[in-house]
N, C-alpha and C positions, 0 to 999 in steps of 0.2 A: 394492488397492495405494493408496499414498498418495504425494503430491508435496507435499514440503516446500522451497520455495525458501530458499537461505541467501544473505542479501545482506550486503555489506560497506558500512561506513558510516565517515565520518571522525569523528565524535563521538557515541560511544554513549550519553551521558547527554541530550543534544539529541535523539536520534532515540527514546529511550525515552519523553521527554516528549511529544514529537510523536505517536508512534503510539497511547500511552495516553488522553493528553488530548483530542486531535484526531479521531483514527480510531476510536477505542474498543477497542483491543486490550487483552486482558488479559495479563499475564504467567504463563505456563506455569511456567517456572522460569529461573533466572539462574545463570551462572557467572562471577561478577564477577573471579575471577582471570584469566579468558580473554578478559575483557570481551566477554562473550556473553550474548543474551537470547533465551528461544524464547518467541515471541507467540502467542496464538490469538484468534481473531476469528469468530463465527457459523460454527463447524465449518470454519475453515481457519487453519493453522498457517504460521507464517513464523520463520525464525531469522535474527538479525542479529548481525554481529561487527565489532568496530572493526578497521579495518584496520592500525592502528599498534599493536594488542595483542600479547601474549605468545603463545606458541604457533606452530603452523604456520598459514600461509594459502597456499590454492590460487590463487594470481593467475597468471594465463597471460599478462598483458601489463601494460604501466603504466596505473595507474589516473588517470584524469583527471577532473574534475568536468565534466559532470554524469554520476554513474555510472548504469549502466544503460541506456546509450544503446541504442536498437534493441529495448528490451522495456518491455512494461509489463503490469499486472496488474489483472485483472477480478476485483471481489467482488460477487455478488449479496447484498444485505443487506435487512434490514426495515426499518431506521430511517434511510432514504437522506436525508431532510430534516434530522434530527437532527445526522448527521455533516457535511452540508453547512452547516448553521448554525454549527456548533463551528469548522470551519475558517474560515468566512468571518468570523467574530466576532474569532478570534486572530490568524491569519495569512491574510489576503485575498489575499497576492500568491501564496500557494501554489496557489490555483485555476488550473489549466492550461486547462481548457474549463470554461465555466459550465453550470449545471444546464440539461439541454434534455431533449426528448422526440425520440428518432430511432427511424424506421422501418427494420427490417432484414428483407430477404427470407430465410425460412428455407424451402427447397423451394417449394411452392406457395403458401405462406402468408406473411403479412406481419406481424411482430410489433411491437409498439412498447414502447419501453424508455425510462424515464428515467434519467437518469445525468448525471455530473460526472467532470470527471478532477483529481486533485490531485497536486502534486509534492511529495515528501518533501524534508528538508534537503540529501541528496545528491542530489536530481535523479530518483529513481525516480519512474514514474508509476504511478498507481492509479486505476481507473476503477470508481466505486463505482456499481451501477446496481440497477433493480428493474423487473420486468415490469409493464407498465401493463394493466388487465384489459381484455378485448374486449368489444364488446357484443353 
């Protein structure tokens, strides 16, 4: 089973540039006539569609920015420092939570995770993280 979120955006070209250049996503395929892009990154897939584009849209209520209120996405990544550096260099205001190491209780264990949270041009939150080695 695979879960592939589909997000609406206000400007597909701006979202495309942000996701490819800063987050490191690759484009699996595009349907420009539908203002749609299918992205992939470290084994995770994500679909993005421009809200004002042609075709049908499954919108259950009024879309107001920031989009995605109440939802955030977590990605376990290999090159956490590289992604953070690209976002900081290009759009530092997109950093929602600075790089940190956080301890989380998982059952009877405590795990440590390095992470930061970035906000895309439409307000969706992405937490990029990696586990810290235990001694």
